C-alpha positions in Angstrom: 20.6 -0.2 -6.6 21.7 -0.2 -3.0 24.5 -2.6 -2.1 24.4 -4.3 1.3 27.0 -6.4 3.0 26.2 -9.0 5.7 28.2 -10.0 8.7 27.6 -12.9 11.0 27.1 -11.5 14.5 26.3 -14.7 16.4 26.1 -18.4 15.5 23.4 -20.7 16.8 22.8 -24.5 16.6 20.4 -23.9 13.7 21.5 -21.7 10.8 18.0 -20.3 10.7 18.7 -18.7 14.1 22.0 -17.1 13.2 22.1 -13.3 14.1 23.2 -11.3 11.0 24.1 -7.6 10.8 23.2 -5.8 7.6 25.5 -3.0 6.5 25.1 -0.4 3.7 22.3 1.9 4.6 22.4 4.6 7.2 19.7 7.3 7.7 20.8 10.8 8.5 18.5 13.7 8.9 18.1 17.1 10.6 15.3 18.5 12.7 14.5 20.9 9.8 14.0 17.9 7.4 11.9 16.2 10.0 9.7 19.3 10.4 9.4 19.5 6.6 8.2 15.9 6.5 5.6 16.7 9.2 4.4 19.7 7.1 4.3 17.5 4.0 2.2 14.9 5.8 -0.2 17.6 7.0 -0.4 18.9 3.5 -1.2 15.4 2.2 -3.9 15.0 4.8 -5.5 18.3 3.6 -5.3 17.1 0.0 -7.0 13.9 1.0 -9.8 15.8 2.6 -10.2 18.0 -0.5 -10.1 14.9 -2.7 -12.9 13.3 -0.6 -15.0 16.4 -1.1 -14.3 16.4 -4.8 -15.3 12.8 -5.1 -18.5 13.5 -3.3 -19.2 16.4 -5.6 -18.5 14.3 -8.7 -20.9 11.6 -7.4 -23.5 14.3 -7.0 -22.9 15.5 -10.5 -23.3 11.9 -11.8 -26.6 11.6 -10.0 -27.8 14.9 -11.4 -26.6 14.1 -15.0 -28.2 10.7 -14.9 -31.8 11.2 -13.6 -33.0 8.2 -15.5 -30.5 6.0 -13.8 -31.3 7.5 -10.4 -35.0 6.9 -11.2 -34.3 3.3 -12.0 -32.3 2.9 -8.8 -35.1 4.4 -6.8 -37.5 1.9 -8.3 -35.4 -1.0 -7.0 -36.3 -2.6 -3.8 -33.9 -1.7 -0.9 -32.6 -5.3 -1.1 -31.7 -4.9 -4.8 -30.2 -1.5 -4.3 -28.1 -3.0 -1.6 -27.1 -5.9 -3.8 -26.1 -3.6 -6.6 -24.0 -1.5 -4.3 -22.4 -4.6 -2.8 -21.5 -5.9 -6.3 -19.8 -2.6 -7.1 -17.9 -2.6 -3.8 -16.8 -6.2 -4.3 -15.6 -5.6 -7.8 -13.6 -2.6 -6.6 -12.1 -4.6 -3.7 -11.1 -7.4 -6.1 -9.2 -4.9 -8.2 -7.5 -3.4 -5.2 -6.5 -6.8 -3.9 -5.1 -7.8 -7.3 -2.9 -4.6 -7.2 -1.8 -5.4 -3.6 -1.0 -9.0 -4.7 1.3 -7.7 -7.4 3.0 -5.4 -4.9 3.4 -8.3 -2.4 4.9 -10.5 -5.1 7.4 -7.8 -6.0 8.4 -7.4 -2.3 8.6 -11.2 -1.9 10.9 -11.4 -4.9 13.2 -8.7 -3.3 13.3 -10.6 0.0 14.1 -13.9 -1.6 16.9 -12.2 -3.6 18.2 -10.7 -0.3 18.0 -14.2 1.3 20.1 -15.7 -1.5 22.6 -12.8 -1.3 23.0 -13.2 2.5 23.6 -17.0 2.1 26.0 -16.4 -0.7 28.1 -13.7 1.2 28.1 -15.7 4.4 28.5 -19.1 2.7 25.5 -20.6 4.5 
């Protein structure tokens, strides 16, 4: 775990406005490493493009492998097809937001812990 130290830079009337300096983490890199990062991001973009094509191909395979389902969907009115699609989208979004909520709570916990550590080290 990274260890940080905190130093009071400037006091203010309200402790909430104190300026604090955080020590303990410095980033150092070379242009070669920066270029490697650029290449890595380019590679990731190509992978995402390939994954998108793969997902579309899988969707098409599902359509072909389930002609009875596709026939059922085609029999639905445009409104019902839309509702069915929206239901699927909303369920997926709900799962994504729940995952993001967990991540946000984890980050919040880390920030609260840091706040306590700052106050402890600076006796605030």
